[in-house]
C-alpha positions as CSV (number, residue, x, y, z in Angstrom):
1,X,48.4,31.3,24.5
2,X,48.3,34.2,22.1
3,X,44.8,33.2,21.0
4,X,43.5,33.4,24.6
5,X,41.9,30.0,24.1
6,X,42.2,27.5,26.9
7,X,40.9,23.9,26.9
8,X,39.6,22.8,30.3
9,X,38.9,19.1,30.2
10,X,39.7,15.6,31.4
11,X,41.4,12.6,29.9
12,X,42.7,9.2,30.8
13,X,45.7,9.5,28.4
14,X,46.9,13.1,28.3
15,X,49.8,12.4,25.9
16,X,47.5,11.0,23.3
17,X,44.9,13.7,23.8
18,X,47.5,16.5,23.5
19,X,48.5,15.2,20.1
20,X,44.9,15.4,18.8
21,X,44.2,19.0,19.9
22,X,44.9,21.8,17.4
23,X,43.9,25.4,17.2
24,X,44.0,26.9,13.7
25,X,46.2,23.9,12.6
26,X,48.8,24.8,15.3
27,X,49.7,22.4,18.1
28,X,48.6,23.7,21.5
29,X,50.8,24.0,24.5
30,X,50.2,22.2,27.8
31,X,49.8,24.8,30.5
32,X,48.8,22.6,33.5
33,X,48.3,19.0,34.2
34,X,46.9,17.7,37.5
35,X,45.8,14.3,38.8
36,X,42.6,14.7,40.8
37,X,40.5,12.0,42.4
38,X,37.2,12.9,40.9
39,X,38.0,14.4,37.5
40,X,34.4,14.6,36.4
41,X,33.3,16.8,39.3
42,X,36.4,19.0,39.0
43,X,35.9,19.5,35.2
44,X,32.2,20.3,35.7
45,X,33.0,22.8,38.4
46,X,35.5,24.7,36.2
47,X,33.3,24.6,33.2
48,X,30.6,26.2,35.4
49,X,32.7,29.0,36.8
50,X,34.1,29.9,33.3
51,X,30.8,29.5,31.5
52,X,30.6,33.1,30.4
53,X,33.8,32.6,28.5
54,X,33.0,29.3,26.9
55,X,32.9,28.9,23.1
56,X,29.6,27.3,22.2
57,X,29.4,23.4,22.4
58,X,33.0,23.0,23.3
59,X,35.5,22.7,26.2
60,X,37.3,25.8,24.9
61,X,37.3,29.1,26.8
62,X,38.4,32.5,25.6
63,X,40.2,33.9,28.7
64,X,42.5,36.9,29.3
65,X,44.5,34.9,31.8
66,X,45.3,31.3,32.4
67,X,42.6,29.7,34.5
68,X,43.3,28.8,38.1
69,X,42.7,25.1,38.6
């Protein structure tokens, strides 16, 4: 994304969640969607490794490149 913002998170209903996410009133683009057995641990792991790029109190990360998940 031009903004460099990436959302790293989990959801039970990705289609519904995608509709609710906006950045500066613009709809975001889905970059990657994966089913994983333990989504809570996977999300926590990626939030930890990208912590230095995390926007405060959010699941948004300011990255130069798409995260590898």
